[in-house]
C-alpha positions in Angstrom: 0.0 0.0 0.0 1.3 3.5 -0.9 2.6 5.6 1.9 1.1 8.9 2.9 3.0 11.9 1.5 4.3 14.3 4.2 6.0 17.6 3.4 8.1 19.4 6.0 8.7 23.2 6.3 11.0 24.8 8.9 13.8 27.4 8.6 16.2 25.3 10.7 18.1 22.8 8.5 19.0 20.4 11.3 15.4 20.3 12.5 14.2 19.5 8.9 16.8 16.7 8.5 16.0 15.1 11.8 12.3 15.1 11.3 12.6 13.9 7.7 14.7 11.0 8.7 12.4 10.0 11.5 9.2 10.3 9.4 10.6 8.4 6.4 10.2 5.1 8.4 6.4 5.3 8.1 5.7 8.0 5.5 7.0 9.3 2.2 8.7 12.6 2.5 9.0 14.0 -1.1 10.3 17.4 -0.2 11.3 19.8 2.6 11.3 23.6 2.6 12.8 26.4 4.6 10.3 29.2 3.9 6.6 29.6 3.5 6.7 31.1 0.0 8.6 28.2 -1.7 6.4 25.7 0.2 3.3 27.4 -1.2 4.6 27.4 -4.7 5.5 23.7 -4.8 2.3 22.3 -3.2 0.1 22.1 -6.3 2.7 19.8 -8.0 3.5 17.7 -4.9 0.0 17.2 -3.6 0.9 16.0 -0.2 -1.5 14.4 2.3 -0.2 16.5 5.2 2.3 19.3 5.8 4.3 19.7 9.0 5.3 23.3 9.3 6.6 25.9 11.8 4.9 29.2 12.4 8.0 31.4 12.4 9.3 31.1 8.8 10.9 33.8 6.6 9.4 35.4 3.5 5.9 33.9 4.4 5.1 32.7 7.9 3.4 29.4 8.6 0.0 30.7 9.5 -0.4 32.7 6.3 1.1 30.0 4.2 -1.3 27.5 5.8 -4.3 29.7 5.1 -3.4 30.0 1.4 -2.6 26.3 1.3 -6.1 25.3 2.4 -7.5 27.3 -0.5 -5.2 25.5 -3.0 -5.6 22.1 -1.5 -8.6 21.9 0.9 -8.0 18.3 1.8 -4.4 18.8 2.9 -3.8 18.4 6.7 -1.7 21.1 8.4 0.3 20.0 11.4 1.9 23.0 13.2 5.1 22.1 15.0 6.4 25.2 16.8 8.1 26.7 19.9 5.1 29.0 20.5 3.2 28.0 23.6 0.6 30.8 23.4 -2.9 29.2 23.5 -4.3 32.2 21.5 -1.8 31.4 18.7 -2.9 27.7 18.8 -6.5 28.8 18.4 -5.6 31.0 15.5 -3.8 28.0 13.8 -6.9 25.9 14.2 -9.0 28.7 12.7 -6.5 28.8 9.8 -7.3 25.2 9.1 -4.8 23.3 11.2 -5.5 19.7 12.1 -2.8 19.6 14.8 -0.7 21.9 17.0 2.2 20.6 19.0 5.5 21.9 20.4 9.0 21.2 19.2 9.8 20.1 22.8 7.3 17.3 22.4 8.6 13.7 22.0 9.1 12.5 18.5 6.4 9.9 19.0 3.9 12.6 19.6 4.5 14.1 16.1 3.8 10.7 14.5 0.7 10.4 16.6 -0.5 13.9 15.6 0.0 13.1 11.9 -1.9 9.8 12.2 -4.8 11.6 14.0 -4.8 14.4 11.3 -4.9 11.8 8.5 -7.9 10.2 10.1 -9.7 13.6 10.0 -9.3 14.4 13.7 -7.8 17.4 15.4 -4.8 16.9 17.8 -3.6 19.6 20.2 -0.7 18.7 22.5 -2.2 18.4 26.1 -0.3 21.3 27.7 -1.6 23.7 25.0 -5.1 22.2 25.1 -5.3 22.8 28.8 -4.2 26.4 28.4 -6.8 27.0 25.6 -9.5 25.6 27.9 -8.4 27.9 30.8 -8.2 30.9 28.5 -11.7 30.2 27.2 -13.1 29.9 30.7 -11.5 33.3 31.7 -12.7 35.0 28.5 -15.4 33.0 26.6 -15.9 35.8 24.1 -13.1 35.7 21.5 -11.4 39.0 20.9 -11.1 39.9 17.2 -8.9 42.8 16.1 -11.0 45.7 14.8 -8.2 46.7 12.4 -7.4 43.4 10.7 -4.9 43.4 7.8 -5.6 41.8 4.4 -3.5 38.8 3.3 -1.5 41.0 0.9 -0.9 43.6 3.7 0.4 40.8 6.0 2.7 39.6 3.2 4.1 43.1 2.6 4.5 43.7 6.3 6.5 40.5 6.9 8.9 41.2 4.1 9.5 44.8 5.2 9.8 43.8 8.9 12.4 41.2 7.9 14.5 44.1 6.6 14.0 43.6 2.9 14.1 46.8 0.7 10.9 47.9 -1.0 12.3 46.9 -4.4 13.1 43.4 -3.2 9.7 43.0 -1.6 8.1 44.3 -4.8 10.0 41.7 -6.9 9.1 38.8 -4.6 5.4 39.7 -4.7 5.3 40.6 -8.4 4.2 44.2 -7.8 5.8 47.7 -8.1 7.9 49.3 -5.3 5.2 52.1 -5.4 2.6 49.5 -4.5 4.7 48.3 -1.6 5.1 51.8 -0.3 1.3 52.4 -0.6 0.7 49.2 1.5 3.2 50.3 4.1 1.8 53.8 4.7 -1.8 52.5 4.4 -1.1 50.0 7.2 0.5 52.6 9.4 -2.6 54.8 9.0 -5.0 51.9 9.4 -3.3 50.7 12.6 -2.6 54.2 14.0 1.2 53.7 14.0 3.6 56.6 13.6 6.9 55.0 12.8 8.6 52.1 11.1 9.7 50.8 14.5 6.1 50.6 15.7 5.2 48.8 12.5 8.0 46.2 13.2 6.7 45.8 16.8 3.2 45.1 15.4 4.7 42.5 13.1 6.4 40.8 16.1 3.1 40.9 18.1 1.3 39.2 15.2 4.0 36.5 15.0 4.9 37.6 11.4 8.5 37.7 12.4 10.5 36.7 15.5 11.8 39.2 18.0 15.0 40.2 16.2 16.5 43.4 14.7 15.3 44.4 11.3 16.6 47.0 8.9 15.0 50.3 8.6 11.7 50.3 6.7 12.0 53.7 5.3 
């Protein structure tokens, strides 16, 4: 019987190699990727059964890549494997179409279990995060939604700029003009009530679009 096809995406090479070697015992691993954009581009041809991906990836983060992936391949299962222990982020991942959410500190056997559960059409959340999600819901049963949500394209532009990429480079990567990138930047600042590029970077960090690290000036 043919093995299920599992694709991996993480910006840490050693992590990718270790998980690929482990999963190849039970699954077929046709490809691995180090950023969300290259992952997204390759999916229509690869047609995997499941994707194991991190949230914090360059160029296009895991959450936004996952949202777009579910539109391209609705049946694909998304398994988020991350260091983020925030229950709110786990809930956002589930809303983005995730079938599983677990931590990189989990045992390797738990990843295999999560993949198996996802392939059966079930949702798996690592116990420690599941408990935190329950406690968070008990304290605040009404979900808080941002009143100033960004569009998918705005999020893509924001991530690239916050990573320190010049406007021309961001424009090339997204297939638009530098003027369009500038428009999105200043429109976001106006929409979010931000007054500087530094505040825009901090917003990107708060939205988990980039990790907490220095970025080049956005101006």
